[in-house]
N, CA, C and O atoms as CSV, one atom per row, in Angstrom:
chain,resi,resn,atom,element,x,y,z
A,1,UNK,N,N,102.967,41.892,179.237
A,1,UNK,CA,C,102.966,41.219,180.606
A,1,UNK,C,C,104.337,41.268,181.179
A,1,UNK,O,O,104.508,41.233,182.398
A,2,UNK,N,N,105.417,41.355,180.247
A,2,UNK,CA,C,106.674,41.370,180.873
A,2,UNK,C,C,106.986,42.693,181.724
A,2,UNK,O,O,107.858,42.692,182.592
A,3,UNK,N,N,106.291,43.710,181.449
A,3,UNK,CA,C,106.398,44.899,182.265
A,3,UNK,C,C,105.795,44.635,183.540
A,3,UNK,O,O,106.338,44.999,184.583
A,4,UNK,N,N,104.665,44.002,183.513
A,4,UNK,CA,C,104.015,43.751,184.890
A,4,UNK,C,C,104.992,42.656,185.704
A,4,UNK,O,O,105.202,42.762,186.912
A,5,UNK,N,N,105.458,41.779,185.021
A,5,UNK,CA,C,106.319,40.861,185.793
A,5,UNK,C,C,107.460,41.347,186.269
A,5,UNK,O,O,107.953,40.917,187.311
A,6,UNK,N,N,108.031,42.353,185.511
A,6,UNK,CA,C,109.299,43.104,185.964
A,6,UNK,C,C,108.852,44.046,187.240
A,6,UNK,O,O,109.584,44.158,188.224
A,7,UNK,N,N,107.809,44.590,187.149
A,7,UNK,CA,C,107.233,45.414,188.267
A,7,UNK,C,C,107.112,44.617,189.478
A,7,UNK,O,O,107.622,44.974,190.540
A,8,UNK,N,N,106.364,43.407,189.318
A,8,UNK,CA,C,106.199,42.505,190.519
A,8,UNK,C,C,107.453,42.030,191.042
A,8,UNK,O,O,107.602,42.003,192.264
A,9,UNK,N,N,108.427,41.628,190.228
A,9,UNK,CA,C,109.614,41.131,190.670
A,9,UNK,C,C,110.613,42.108,191.281
A,9,UNK,O,O,111.360,41.801,192.210
A,10,UNK,N,N,110.574,43.311,190.694
A,10,UNK,CA,C,111.551,44.246,190.963
A,10,UNK,C,C,111.275,45.404,192.079
A,10,UNK,O,O,112.132,46.160,192.536
A,11,UNK,N,N,110.052,45.378,192.377
A,11,UNK,CA,C,109.527,46.344,193.393
A,11,UNK,C,C,108.838,45.768,194.504
A,11,UNK,O,O,107.664,45.462,194.293
A,12,UNK,N,N,109.341,45.539,195.717
A,12,UNK,CA,C,108.796,45.062,196.846
A,12,UNK,C,C,107.486,45.734,197.281
A,12,UNK,O,O,106.597,45.104,197.855
A,13,UNK,N,N,107.402,47.084,196.973
A,13,UNK,CA,C,106.174,47.798,197.286
A,13,UNK,C,C,104.896,47.252,196.593
A,13,UNK,O,O,103.781,47.392,197.096
A,14,UNK,N,N,105.109,46.641,195.443
A,14,UNK,CA,C,103.908,46.064,194.799
A,14,UNK,C,C,103.172,45.045,195.653
A,14,UNK,O,O,101.975,44.838,195.454
A,15,UNK,N,N,103.870,44.382,196.627
A,15,UNK,CA,C,103.207,43.415,197.427
A,15,UNK,C,C,102.201,44.183,198.289
A,15,UNK,O,O,101.154,43.622,198.616
A,16,UNK,N,N,102.464,45.443,198.677
A,16,UNK,CA,C,101.593,46.191,199.570
A,16,UNK,C,C,100.442,46.609,198.860
A,16,UNK,O,O,99.311,46.618,199.348
A,17,UNK,N,N,100.815,47.054,197.377
A,17,UNK,CA,C,99.532,47.444,196.558
A,17,UNK,C,C,98.797,46.271,196.295
A,17,UNK,O,O,97.588,46.442,196.143
A,18,UNK,N,N,99.278,44.990,196.193
A,18,UNK,CA,C,98.454,43.789,195.853
A,18,UNK,C,C,97.515,43.609,197.121
A,18,UNK,O,O,96.306,43.446,196.958
A,19,UNK,N,N,98.038,43.637,198.284
A,19,UNK,CA,C,97.332,43.435,199.515
A,19,UNK,C,C,96.222,44.532,199.609
A,19,UNK,O,O,95.078,44.192,199.911
A,20,UNK,N,N,96.485,45.650,199.394
A,20,UNK,CA,C,95.537,46.725,199.474
A,20,UNK,C,C,94.520,46.483,198.381
A,20,UNK,O,O,93.336,46.558,198.711
A,21,UNK,N,N,94.822,46.202,197.123
A,21,UNK,CA,C,93.925,45.875,196.167
A,21,UNK,C,C,92.937,44.837,196.428
A,21,UNK,O,O,91.727,44.975,196.245
A,22,UNK,N,N,93.538,43.749,196.884
A,22,UNK,CA,C,92.708,42.571,197.255
A,22,UNK,C,C,91.703,42.882,198.488
A,22,UNK,O,O,90.512,42.572,198.477
A,23,UNK,N,N,92.305,43.484,199.461
A,23,UNK,CA,C,91.459,44.024,200.479
A,23,UNK,C,C,90.392,44.889,200.070
A,23,UNK,O,O,89.273,44.706,200.551
A,24,UNK,N,N,90.597,45.817,199.235
A,24,UNK,CA,C,89.532,46.714,198.795
A,24,UNK,C,C,88.480,46.046,198.009
A,24,UNK,O,O,87.310,46.421,198.097
A,25,UNK,N,N,88.837,45.085,197.253
A,25,UNK,CA,C,87.880,44.326,196.342
A,25,UNK,C,C,87.158,43.328,197.152
A,25,UNK,O,O,85.964,43.155,196.906
A,26,UNK,N,N,87.774,42.597,198.158
A,26,UNK,CA,C,87.091,41.738,199.207
A,26,UNK,C,C,86.083,42.576,200.007
A,26,UNK,O,O,84.913,42.203,200.095
A,27,UNK,N,N,86.523,43.709,200.595
A,27,UNK,CA,C,85.732,44.572,201.298
A,27,UNK,C,C,84.400,45.067,200.540
A,27,UNK,O,O,83.298,45.103,201.088
A,28,UNK,N,N,84.628,45.410,199.323
A,28,UNK,CA,C,83.678,45.876,198.360
A,28,UNK,C,C,82.612,44.846,198.068
A,28,UNK,O,O,81.406,45.095,198.067
A,29,UNK,N,N,83.133,43.719,197.830
A,29,UNK,CA,C,82.189,42.513,197.529
A,29,UNK,C,C,81.392,42.124,198.864
A,29,UNK,O,O,80.197,41.830,198.816
A,30,UNK,N,N,82.069,42.137,199.968
A,30,UNK,CA,C,81.565,41.793,201.230
A,30,UNK,C,C,80.425,42.796,201.640
A,30,UNK,O,O,79.353,42.377,202.075
A,31,UNK,N,N,80.698,44.145,201.483
A,31,UNK,CA,C,79.710,45.179,201.891
A,31,UNK,C,C,78.711,45.292,200.789
A,31,UNK,O,O,77.692,45.933,201.048
A,32,UNK,N,N,78.835,44.790,199.646
A,32,UNK,CA,C,77.865,45.032,198.500
A,32,UNK,C,C,77.759,46.410,198.030
A,32,UNK,O,O,76.684,47.009,198.043
A,33,UNK,N,N,78.911,46.956,197.590
A,33,UNK,CA,C,78.978,48.234,197.157
A,33,UNK,C,C,78.092,48.338,195.889
A,33,UNK,O,O,77.787,47.375,195.185
A,34,UNK,N,N,77.670,49.770,195.658
A,34,UNK,CA,C,76.925,50.140,194.575
A,34,UNK,C,C,77.946,50.282,193.334
A,34,UNK,O,O,79.163,50.399,193.478
A,35,UNK,N,N,77.284,50.253,192.111
A,35,UNK,CA,C,78.091,50.268,190.951
A,35,UNK,C,C,78.947,51.564,190.892
A,35,UNK,O,O,80.117,51.507,190.515
A,36,UNK,N,N,78.365,52.728,191.265
A,36,UNK,CA,C,79.172,53.961,191.248
A,36,UNK,C,C,80.372,53.913,192.315
A,36,UNK,O,O,81.453,54.468,192.123
A,37,UNK,N,N,80.068,53.232,193.381
A,37,UNK,CA,C,81.208,53.053,194.555
A,37,UNK,C,C,82.279,52.141,193.887
A,37,UNK,O,O,83.455,52.490,193.997
A,38,UNK,N,N,81.984,51.038,193.226
A,38,UNK,CA,C,82.982,50.229,192.567
A,38,UNK,C,C,83.856,50.846,191.597
A,38,UNK,O,O,85.023,50.509,191.394
A,39,UNK,N,N,83.111,51.934,190.904
A,39,UNK,CA,C,83.908,52.736,189.932
A,39,UNK,C,C,85.043,53.528,190.536
A,39,UNK,O,O,86.138,53.667,189.992
A,40,UNK,N,N,84.693,54.038,191.705
A,40,UNK,CA,C,85.730,54.759,192.420
A,40,UNK,C,C,86.824,53.814,193.101
A,40,UNK,O,O,87.978,54.215,193.253
A,41,UNK,N,N,86.461,52.697,193.455
A,41,UNK,CA,C,87.421,51.682,193.989
A,41,UNK,C,C,88.309,51.288,192.970
A,41,UNK,O,O,89.523,51.375,193.155
A,42,UNK,N,N,87.833,50.860,191.905
A,42,UNK,CA,C,88.459,50.273,190.731
A,42,UNK,C,C,89.475,51.344,190.184
A,42,UNK,O,O,90.595,51.014,189.795
A,43,UNK,N,N,89.012,52.679,190.175
A,43,UNK,CA,C,89.778,53.728,189.604
A,43,UNK,C,C,91.040,53.943,190.571
A,43,UNK,O,O,92.186,53.997,190.126
A,44,UNK,N,N,90.762,54.048,191.786
A,44,UNK,CA,C,91.838,54.257,192.723
A,44,UNK,C,C,92.928,53.138,192.590
A,44,UNK,O,O,94.119,53.430,192.476
A,45,UNK,N,N,92.465,51.810,192.611
A,45,UNK,CA,C,93.373,50.663,192.489
A,45,UNK,C,C,94.179,50.877,191.254
A,45,UNK,O,O,95.403,50.754,191.295
A,46,UNK,N,N,93.565,51.186,190.179
A,46,UNK,CA,C,94.273,51.286,188.790
A,46,UNK,C,C,95.265,52.472,188.954
A,46,UNK,O,O,96.397,52.370,188.482
A,47,UNK,N,N,94.882,53.562,189.592
A,47,UNK,CA,C,95.780,54.833,189.545
A,47,UNK,C,C,97.066,54.514,190.388
A,47,UNK,O,O,98.196,54.845,190.029
A,48,UNK,N,N,96.769,53.815,191.584
A,48,UNK,CA,C,97.923,53.418,192.365
A,48,UNK,C,C,98.908,52.568,191.751
A,48,UNK,O,O,100.114,52.767,191.892
A,49,UNK,N,N,98.425,51.630,191.076
A,49,UNK,CA,C,99.196,50.628,190.158
A,49,UNK,C,C,99.920,51.456,188.995
A,49,UNK,O,O,101.100,51.260,188.705
A,50,UNK,N,N,99.216,52.275,188.437
A,50,UNK,CA,C,99.842,53.124,187.350
A,50,UNK,C,C,100.945,53.887,187.851
A,50,UNK,O,O,102.059,53.850,187.329
A,51,UNK,N,N,100.607,54.704,189.035
A,51,UNK,CA,C,101.658,55.536,189.479
A,51,UNK,C,C,102.978,54.708,189.873
A,51,UNK,O,O,104.096,55.172,189.650
A,52,UNK,N,N,102.811,53.656,190.375
A,52,UNK,CA,C,103.917,52.735,190.772
A,52,UNK,C,C,104.670,52.297,189.683
A,52,UNK,O,O,105.899,52.241,189.728
A,53,UNK,N,N,103.894,51.928,188.535
A,53,UNK,CA,C,104.667,51.549,187.336
A,53,UNK,C,C,105.557,52.634,186.707
A,53,UNK,O,O,106.684,52.371,186.288
A,54,UNK,N,N,105.034,53.815,186.659
A,54,UNK,CA,C,105.527,54.890,186.106
A,54,UNK,C,C,106.815,55.197,186.951
A,54,UNK,O,O,107.906,55.341,186.400
A,55,UNK,N,N,106.656,55.289,188.249
A,55,UNK,CA,C,107.805,55.618,189.068
A,55,UNK,C,C,108.950,54.535,188.982
A,55,UNK,O,O,110.136,54.864,188.957
A,56,UNK,N,N,108.536,53.259,188.940
A,56,UNK,CA,C,109.570,52.204,188.599
A,56,UNK,C,C,110.262,52.402,187.400
A,56,UNK,O,O,111.480,52.256,187.302
A,57,UNK,N,N,109.452,52.760,186.403
A,57,UNK,CA,C,110.026,52.912,185.003
A,57,UNK,C,C,111.030,54.050,185.017
A,57,UNK,O,O,112.165,53.904,184.563
A,58,UNK,N,N,110.556,55.282,185.593
A,58,UNK,CA,C,111.533,56.429,185.709
A,58,UNK,C,C,112.758,56.080,186.427
A,58,UNK,O,O,113.831,56.451,185.950
A,59,UNK,N,N,112.727,55.330,187.647
A,59,UNK,CA,C,113.868,54.978,188.317
A,59,UNK,C,C,114.761,54.067,187.482
A,59,UNK,O,O,115.978,54.254,187.506
A,60,UNK,N,N,114.266,53.161,186.797
A,60,UNK,CA,C,115.190,52.178,186.012
A,60,UNK,C,C,115.799,52.908,184.883
A,60,UNK,O,O,116.937,52.632,184.504
A,61,UNK,N,N,114.998,53.940,184.267
A,61,UNK,CA,C,115.634,54.672,183.158
A,61,UNK,C,C,116.798,55.562,183.716
A,61,UNK,O,O,117.885,55.627,183.142
A,62,UNK,N,N,116.488,56.283,184.937
A,62,UNK,CA,C,117.491,57.063,185.493
A,62,UNK,C,C,118.764,56.270,185.930
A,62,UNK,O,O,119.856,56.825,185.812
A,63,UNK,N,N,118.694,55.197,186.352
A,63,UNK,CA,C,119.687,54.199,186.744
A,63,UNK,C,C,120.560,53.817,185.468
A,63,UNK,O,O,121.770,53.603,185.542
A,64,UNK,N,N,119.817,53.755,184.288
A,64,UNK,CA,C,120.482,53.304,183.118
A,64,UNK,C,C,121.374,54.367,182.669
A,64,UNK,O,O,122.431,54.081,182.108
A,65,UNK,N,N,121.001,55.639,182.889
A,65,UNK,CA,C,121.884,56.794,182.517
A,65,UNK,C,C,123.054,56.917,183.362
A,65,UNK,O,O,124.164,57.055,182.848
A,66,UNK,N,N,122.894,56.877,184.624
A,66,UNK,CA,C,123.989,56.705,185.637
A,66,UNK,C,C,123.738,56.398,186.898
A,66,UNK,O,O,122.783,56.936,187.459
A,67,UNK,N,N,124.559,55.466,187.578
A,67,UNK,CA,C,124.472,55.055,188.892
A,67,UNK,C,C,125.019,56.082,189.865
A,67,UNK,O,O,124.759,56.014,191.066
A,68,UNK,N,N,125.741,56.988,189.366
A,68,UNK,CA,C,126.418,57.981,190.206
A,68,UNK,C,C,125.248,58.939,190.659
A,68,UNK,O,O,124.189,59.040,190.039
A,69,UNK,N,N,125.575,59.662,191.864
A,69,UNK,CA,C,124.542,60.606,192.374
A,69,UNK,C,C,124.498,61.884,191.472
A,69,UNK,O,O,125.539,62.471,191.177
A,70,UNK,N,N,123.318,62.286,191.058
A,70,UNK,CA,C,123.092,63.460,190.270
A,70,UNK,C,C,122.012,64.084,190.845
A,70,UNK,O,O,120.942,63.478,190.903
A,71,UNK,N,N,122.134,65.339,191.333
A,71,UNK,CA,C,121.041,66.075,191.969
A,71,UNK,C,C,119.715,66.221,191.279
A,71,UNK,O,O,118.655,66.285,191.903
A,72,UNK,N,N,119.809,66.273,189.971
A,72,UNK,CA,C,118.460,66.460,189.253
A,72,UNK,C,C,117.799,64.921,189.050
A,72,UNK,O,O,116.581,64.747,189.095
A,73,UNK,N,N,118.690,63.908,188.838
A,73,UNK,CA,C,118.131,62.617,188.758
A,73,UNK,C,C,117.617,62.174,190.172
A,73,UNK,O,O,116.649,61.416,190.225
A,74,UNK,N,N,118.147,62.559,191.176
A,74,UNK,CA,C,117.810,62.378,192.581
A,74,UNK,C,C,116.365,62.947,192.735
A,74,UNK,O,O,115.415,62.255,193.101
A,75,UNK,N,N,116.287,64.243,192.428
A,75,UNK,CA,C,115.084,64.984,192.496
A,75,UNK,C,C,113.866,64.344,191.705
A,75,UNK,O,O,112.731,64.152,192.140
A,76,UNK,N,N,114.342,64.069,190.499
A,76,UNK,CA,C,113.259,63.383,189.551
A,76,UNK,C,C,112.700,62.114,190.226
A,76,UNK,O,O,111.494,61.867,190.246
A,77,UNK,N,N,113.617,61.341,190.765
A,77,UNK,CA,C,113.216,60.009,191.450
A,77,UNK,C,C,112.221,60.417,192.769
A,77,UNK,O,O,111.191,59.792,193.024
A,78,UNK,N,N,112.641,61.413,193.452
A,78,UNK,CA,C,111.926,61.716,194.593
A,78,UNK,C,C,110.461,62.317,194.259
A,78,UNK,O,O,109.474,62.049,194.944
A,79,UNK,N,N,110.437,63.153,193.139
A,79,UNK,CA,C,109.029,63.531,192.800
A,79,UNK,C,C,108.184,62.394,192.264
A,79,UNK,O,O,106.991,62.323,192.556
A,80,UNK,N,N,108.796,61.480,191.464
A,80,UNK,CA,C,107.964,60.273,191.096
A,80,UNK,C,C,107.531,59.395,192.299
A,80,UNK,O,O,106.497,58.728,192.344
A,81,UNK,N,N,108.435,59.491,193.223
A,81,UNK,CA,C,107.872,58.598,194.524
A,81,UNK,C,C,106.899,59.422,195.185
A,81,UNK,O,O,105.950,58.815,195.681
A,82,UNK,N,N,106.925,60.624,195.298
A,82,UNK,CA,C,105.879,61.541,195.667
A,82,UNK,C,C,104.487,61.258,195.113
A,82,UNK,O,O,103.460,61.163,195.786
A,83,UNK,N,N,104.603,61.133,193.738
A,83,UNK,CA,C,103.445,60.883,193.057
A,83,UNK,C,C,102.642,59.571,193.503
A,83,UNK,O,O,101.416,59.491,193.576
A,84,UNK,N,N,103.494,58.635,193.765
A,84,UNK,CA,C,102.741,57.398,194.151
A,84,UNK,C,C,102.281,57.695,195.770
A,84,UNK,O,O,101.213,57.250,196.190
A,85,UNK,N,N,103.028,58.345,196.471
A,85,UNK,CA,C,102.412,58.641,197.818
A,85,UNK,C,C,101.044,59.518,197.772
A,85,UNK,O,O,100.060,59.346,198.491
A,86,UNK,N,N,101.201,60.435,196.822
A,86,UNK,CA,C,99.978,61.335,196.693
A,86,UNK,C,C,98.748,60.499,196.282
A,86,UNK,O,O,97.675,60.659,196.863
A,87,UNK,N,N,98.903,59.607,195.278
A,87,UNK,CA,C,97.739,58.847,194.827
A,87,UNK,C,C,97.421,57.825,195.815
A,87,UNK,O,O,96.248,57.470,195.930
A,88,UNK,N,N,98.367,57.293,196.568
A,88,UNK,CA,C,98.025,56.295,197.675
A,88,UNK,C,C,97.132,56.990,198.840
A,88,UNK,O,O,96.195,56.352,199.321
A,89,UNK,N,N,97.403,58.182,199.249
A,89,UNK,CA,C,96.788,58.951,200.094
A,89,UNK,C,C,95.378,59.185,199.631
A,89,UNK,O,O,94.444,58.999,200.411
A,90,UNK,N,N,95.176,59.596,198.358
A,90,UNK,CA,C,93.991,59.975,197.778
A,90,UNK,C,C,93.211,58.586,197.696
A,90,UNK,O,O,92.022,58.613,198.012
A,91,UNK,N,N,93.733,57.464,197.328
A,91,UNK,CA,C,93.032,56.201,197.320
A,91,UNK,C,C,92.585,55.889,198.780
A,91,UNK,O,O,91.494,55.346,198.951
A,92,UNK,N,N,93.360,56.200,199.813
A,92,UNK,CA,C,93.006,55.952,201.126
A,92,UNK,C,C,91.782,56.794,201.579
A,92,UNK,O,O,90.843,56.274,202.181
A,93,UNK,N,N,91.827,58.116,201.266
A,93,UNK,CA,C,90.747,58.990,201.539
A,93,UNK,C,C,89.471,58.526,200.783
A,93,UNK,O,O,88.367,58.499,201.326
A,94,UNK,N,N,89.686,58.174,199.534
A,94,UNK,CA,C,88.404,57.710,198.751
A,94,UNK,C,C,87.924,56.348,199.406
A,94,UNK,O,O,86.720,56.096,199.423
A,95,UNK,N,N,88.766,55.546,199.899
A,95,UNK,CA,C,88.281,54.447,200.527
A,95,UNK,C,C,87.536,54.720,201.894
A,95,UNK,O,O,86.580,54.027,202.242
A,96,UNK,N,N,87.999,55.711,202.607
A,96,UNK,CA,C,87.269,56.137,203.897
A,96,UNK,C,C,85.928,56.813,203.290
A,96,UNK,O,O,84.934,56.644,203.996
A,97,UNK,N,N,85.769,57.430,202.295
A,97,UNK,CA,C,84.494,57.973,201.917
A,97,UNK,C,C,83.499,56.864,201.494
A,97,UNK,O,O,82.306,56.873,201.797
A,98,UNK,N,N,84.134,55.882,200.739
A,98,UNK,CA,C,83.289,54.703,200.121
A,98,UNK,C,C,82.844,53.784,201.090
A,98,UNK,O,O,81.667,53.435,201.172
A,99,UNK,N,N,83.834,53.338,201.901
A,99,UNK,CA,C,83.674,52.189,202.891
A,99,UNK,C,C,83.120,52.723,204.257
A,99,UNK,O,O,82.382,51.972,204.896
A,100,UNK,N,N,83.442,54.046,204.784
A,100,UNK,CA,C,83.159,54.562,205.936
A,100,UNK,C,C,81.669,54.473,206.320
A,100,UNK,O,O,81.353,54.099,207.450
A,101,UNK,N,N,80.767,54.806,205.413
A,101,UNK,CA,C,79.386,54.664,205.849
A,101,UNK,C,C,78.920,53.186,206.162
A,101,UNK,O,O,78.142,52.871,207.062
A,102,UNK,N,N,79.495,52.387,205.317
A,102,UNK,CA,C,79.064,51.010,205.473
A,102,UNK,C,C,79.600,50.443,206.876
A,102,UNK,O,O,78.879,49.787,207.628
A,103,UNK,N,N,80.833,50.736,207.131
A,103,UNK,CA,C,81.516,50.284,208.406
A,103,UNK,C,C,80.796,50.961,209.629
A,103,UNK,O,O,80.574,50.342,210.670
A,104,UNK,N,N,80.455,52.248,209.433
A,104,UNK,CA,C,79.793,53.052,210.516
A,104,UNK,C,C,78.378,52.386,210.807
A,104,UNK,O,O,77.981,52.187,211.955
A,105,UNK,N,N,77.696,52.080,209.740
A,105,UNK,CA,C,76.382,51.483,210.000
A,105,UNK,C,C,76.544,50.139,210.681
A,105,UNK,O,O,75.746,49.870,211.579
A,106,UNK,N,N,77.564,49.193,210.333
A,106,UNK,CA,C,77.869,48.118,211.005
A,106,UNK,C,C,78.169,48.186,212.402
A,106,UNK,O,O,77.669,47.399,213.207
A,107,UNK,N,N,79.076,49.221,212.767
A,107,UNK,CA,C,79.442,49.415,214.168
A,107,UNK,C,C,78.285,49.835,215.005
A,107,UNK,O,O,78.139,49.413,216.152
A,108,UNK,N,N,77.348,50.782,214.354
A,108,UNK,CA,C,76.166,51.340,215.135
A,108,UNK,C,C,75.113,50.376,215.321
A,108,UNK,O,O,74.185,50.671,216.073
A,109,UNK,N,N,75.135,49.177,214.690
A,109,UNK,CA,C,74.043,48.247,214.759
A,109,UNK,C,C,74.374,47.372,216.086
A,109,UNK,O,O,73.615,46.468,216.435
């Protein structure tokens, strides 16, 4: 739990992930998702948090090596951040696929 606490305290972006996670869970509950849809929602939430944790870990490790600019360390940090962006976009697209039909039906009624 120390790692999770460090992630929460040390990374402001975790607040966005928390809001998104709570919103997805709340919307899923409100819309009455099927079990298989919950599996996708839960998997995407977990993958976004996982990617953020790995990214933060890599950044802290790189900072422990040196705080001076090093092109390879900078590139490594950028790629790890890109991984968070990639899975976040994937989670958003998955959310559109899962929640879209429910919201479309609500709008159409």
